[in-house]
SEPA-305447 format. One record per residue (C-alpha): residue number from 1; x, y, z. Coordinates in steps of 0.25 Angstrom, whole numbers, plus 2048, in hexadecimal, padded with zeros to 3 digits. Layout:
# SEPA-305447
- k,px,py,pz
- NUM,X,Y,Z
...
***
This chain:
# SEPA-305447
- k,px,py,pz
- 1,800,800,800
- 2,806,80D,7FC
- 3,806,81A,804
- 4,7FF,826,7FF
- 5,80D,82C,7FC
- 6,812,81F,7F4
- 7,805,81F,7ED
- 8,806,82E,7E9
- 9,815,82B,7E4
- 10,810,81F,7DC
- 11,805,826,7D5
- 12,80F,832,7D2
- 13,819,828,7CC
- 14,80F,821,7C3
- 15,809,82E,7BE
- 16,815,837,7BD
- 17,820,82D,7BA
- 18,81A,822,7B3
- 19,80F,82A,7AC
- 20,803,822,7B1
- 21,7F6,829,7B0
- 22,7EF,82C,7BD
- 23,7E3,824,7B9
- 24,7EC,818,7B7
- 25,7F3,81A,7C4
- 26,7E6,81B,7CB
- 27,7E2,80D,7C5
- 28,7EF,807,7C8
- 29,7F0,80B,7D6
- 30,7E2,80B,7DA
- 31,7E0,81A,7DD
- 32,7D6,824,7D9
- 33,7DA,82D,7CD
- 34,7D9,839,7D7
- 35,7E3,833,7E1
- 36,7ED,830,7D5
- 37,7EB,83F,7D1
- 38,7EE,844,7DF
- 39,7FA,83B,7E0
- 40,800,840,7D3
- 41,7FD,84E,7D7
- 42,804,84C,7E4
- 43,810,846,7DE
- 44,811,852,7D4
- 45,80F,85D,7DF
- 46,819,857,7E9
- 47,823,855,7DE
- 48,824,846,7E2
- 49,824,840,7D4
- 50,826,849,7C7
- 51,82E,846,7BB
- 52,839,846,7C6
- 53,837,83C,7D2
- 54,83C,83E,7E0
- 55,844,831,7E2
- 56,843,832,7F1
- 57,835,82E,7EF
- 58,834,81E,7F1
- 59,82A,816,7EA
- 60,830,809,7ED
- 61,838,80A,7FA
- 62,838,7FC,7FF
- 63,83C,7F6,7F1
- 64,847,801,7F0
- 65,84C,7FD,7FE
- 66,84C,7EE,7FB
- 67,854,7F1,7EE
- 68,85E,7F9,7F7
- 69,860,7ED,801
- 70,860,7E2,7F6
- 71,86A,7E9,7ED
- 72,872,7F3,7F5
- 73,86E,7FE,7EC
- 74,871,80D,7F0
- 75,862,810,7EB
- 76,856,80B,7E4
- 77,84B,813,7DE
- 78,83E,80A,7DB
- 79,832,811,7D4
- 80,824,80B,7D1
- 81,824,801,7C5
- 82,81B,806,7B9
- 83,80F,7FF,7B6
- 84,814,7FE,7A7
- 85,822,7F7,7A7
- 86,826,7FF,79B
- 87,827,80B,7A3
- 88,831,806,7AD
- 89,83D,80C,7A7
- 90,836,819,7A7
- 91,832,818,7B5
- 92,83F,813,7BA
- 93,847,81D,7B2
- 94,83F,829,7B7
- 95,842,824,7C5
- 96,851,823,7C2
- 97,852,831,7BC
- 98,84B,836,7C9
- 99,855,82E,7D1
- 100,861,834,7CA
- 101,85B,842,7CC
- 102,85A,840,7DA
- 103,868,83A,7DC
- 104,871,840,7D2
- 105,878,84B,7DA
- 106,87E,858,7D5
- 107,88B,857,7CE
- 108,88A,847,7CD
- 109,88B,83F,7C0
- 110,880,836,7BB
- 111,884,82A,7B1
- 112,879,825,7A9
- 113,876,818,7A1
- 114,86B,817,797
- 115,85E,80F,794
- 116,84F,811,795
- 117,84E,813,7A4
- 118,859,81E,7A3
- 119,852,825,798
- 120,845,825,7A0
- 121,84D,82A,7AC
- 122,84E,838,7A6
- 123,83F,839,7AA
- 124,843,839,7B9
- 125,84F,842,7B8
- 126,84D,84F,7BF
- 127,854,85B,7B7
- 128,85E,863,7BE
- 129,869,86D,7BB
- 130,876,872,7C0
- 131,879,866,7C8
- 132,886,862,7C1
- 133,882,854,7BE
- 134,889,84C,7B3
- 135,882,841,7AA
- 136,88B,836,7A4
- 137,888,82A,79B
- 138,88C,81D,7A1
- 139,88A,816,793
- 140,88D,81A,785
- 141,882,81D,77B
- 142,87A,818,76F
- 143,87B,81D,761
- 144,86C,81E,760
- 145,865,82B,766
- 146,85A,829,76F
- 147,855,82C,77E
- 148,85A,81F,783
- 149,868,821,77F
- 150,873,823,78A
- 151,878,831,784
- 152,869,836,784
- 153,866,832,792
- 154,873,838,797
- 155,870,845,78F
- 156,862,846,795
- 157,867,843,7A3
- 158,871,84E,7A1
- 159,867,858,79D
- 160,85E,855,7A8
- 161,869,856,7B2
- 162,870,862,7AC
- 163,87C,859,7AC
- 164,889,857,7A4
- 165,888,84B,79B
- 166,892,841,796
- 167,88F,837,78C
- 168,897,82A,78A
- 169,89A,82B,77B
- 170,89B,81C,778
- 171,891,811,775
- 172,88B,80A,780
- 173,890,7FD,77B
- 174,89C,7FC,772
- 175,89E,7F2,767
- 176,8A9,7EA,76F
- 177,8AF,7EB,77C
- 178,8BC,7F0,776
- 179,8B4,7FC,770
- 180,8AE,7FF,77D
- 181,8BC,800,783
- 182,8C0,809,778
- 183,8B4,812,77B
- 184,8B6,812,78A
- 185,8C5,816,787
- 186,8C1,823,77F
- 187,8C3,830,787
- 188,8B5,835,784
- 189,8AF,828,789
- 190,8B8,826,795
- 191,8B5,834,79A
- 192,8A6,831,79B
- 193,8A8,824,7A1
- 194,8B0,82A,7AC
- 195,8A5,834,7AF
- 196,89B,828,7AF
- 197,8A4,821,7B9
- 198,8A4,82D,7C2
- 199,895,82E,7C2
- 200,88D,830,7CF
- 201,881,829,7CA
- 202,87E,820,7BE
- 203,870,81D,7B9
- 204,86E,811,7B0
- 205,863,807,7AC
- 206,863,7F8,7AB
- 207,863,7F1,79E
- 208,85D,7E3,79D
- 209,85F,7D9,792
- 210,850,7D9,78D
- 211,84C,7DA,77F
- 212,849,7E9,781
- 213,855,7ED,788
- 214,85A,7FB,783
- 215,868,7F5,77F
- 216,862,7EC,776
- 217,858,7F6,770
- 218,863,800,76E
- 219,86B,7F6,766
- 220,876,7F7,771
- 221,875,7E8,773
- 222,872,7DD,769
- 223,869,7D1,76C
- 224,876,7C9,76B
- 225,87C,7D2,776
- 226,870,7D0,77F
- 227,86F,7C1,77D
- 228,87E,7C0,780
- 229,87D,7C9,78D
- 230,872,7C0,792
- 231,87A,7B4,790
- 232,885,7BA,798
- 233,87B,7BC,7A3
- 234,878,7CB,7A2
- 235,86A,7D0,7A7
- 236,86C,7DE,7A2
- 237,875,7EA,7A4
- 238,877,7F5,7AE
- 239,880,801,7AC
- 240,882,7FB,79E
- 241,888,7EE,7A4
- 242,882,7E1,7A1
- 243,881,7D9,7AE
- 244,87C,7CB,7B3
- 245,871,7C8,7BD
- 246,87C,7C8,7C8
- 247,880,7D6,7C4
- 248,88E,7D2,7BE
- 249,892,7D7,7B0
- 250,890,7CD,7A5
- 251,89C,7C9,79C
- 252,897,7CE,78F
- 253,89D,7D7,784
- 254,892,7E1,786
- 255,897,7E5,794
- 256,8A5,7E7,78E
- 257,89F,7EF,782
- 258,899,7FA,78B
- 259,89F,808,78B
- 260,89D,80C,79A
- 261,8A5,80E,7A7
- 262,8A5,7FF,7AB
- 263,89F,7F8,7B7
- 264,8AA,7FC,7C1
- 265,8A8,80B,7BE
- 266,898,80A,7BE
- 267,899,804,7CD
- 268,8A1,810,7D1
- 269,895,81A,7CE
- 270,88F,81C,7DB
- 271,880,81C,7D7
- 272,87C,812,7CC
- 273,86E,813,7C9
- 274,867,808,7C1
- 275,859,80B,7BD
- 276,850,801,7B6
- 277,843,7FA,7B8
- 278,83A,7EF,7B2
- 279,839,7E0,7B4
- 280,843,7DF,7A8
- 281,84E,7E6,7B0
- 282,84D,7DE,7BD
- 283,858,7D4,7B9
- 284,862,7DF,7B5
- 285,85F,7E7,7C1
- 286,861,7DC,7CA
- 287,86E,7D9,7C3
- 288,872,7E8,7C4
- 289,86F,7E8,7D3
- 290,877,7DB,7D5
- 291,883,7E2,7CD
- 292,884,7EE,7D7
- 293,884,7F7,7CB
- 294,877,7FE,7D0
- 295,877,806,7DC
- 296,869,80C,7DA
- 297,85D,806,7D3
- 298,851,80D,7CD
- 299,846,804,7C9
- 300,837,801,7CA
- 301,830,7F9,7D5
- 302,82D,7ED,7CD
- 303,83B,7EB,7C9
- 304,840,7EE,7D7
- 305,837,7E3,7DD
- 306,83D,7D9,7D2
- 307,84B,7DD,7D6
- 308,847,7DA,7E5
- 309,841,7CC,7E1
***
């Protein structure tokens, strides 16, 4: 049984973040239309849930506490699961952007990955100016333009934060391990890799090995790559590294062909935020938690419950 305040927050989240109509909320939660309207108005008037979200508000405190105890995380932020699973990346991404707004201090550097959830995270980012922040890409780019491109995500974050922005001018995945080493040795690439390694916070998604994974859809991986990674025991990638269920890196050429800062440098970033949700992400998130690469998890309630099963 939810308290009146929890019910108000839930209604505000459904309407203002997920975009659910007030009539649909009333039917879903068994409330009158008038009560839903009052809850939405209260959330707006008190500034509790707008396009930006006060991440001190806890929707799922008990589940967050259980995740902290189970996995030794620095923090966990769990938000309501959308009724439509197709909206999960949007909901979790919005929460991740709000979390970054709340925890990125003036003068700090934010390193960014890419993907659908990070693309959606711009919705929750609270604009600021004059804070002296720096945004740096953790990964290279794609040749094809589009919003779900590491360069574009970094650029939009930099505009929202009024931050300096540094791009990793290299492909996400080189043709060979030797080519990746050449890229990493280039001065223009090495300087950005050094900035990424010195970041205070890093925000990334988690890539599974499903048929609709963005790395397959973008042409970054082939079906043969995906099949080979599965045979090697991979369940997905986090921070661009393909890992097995126990969190270890798999021995596959894709990991060697990545142009990034490497596992040891990733682990030295103090705040490593992984944002992902949906049942298709449970396996890779469980592996990410086992790996220790994730210090902060942003996800939805149903996913969090599966992680605790």
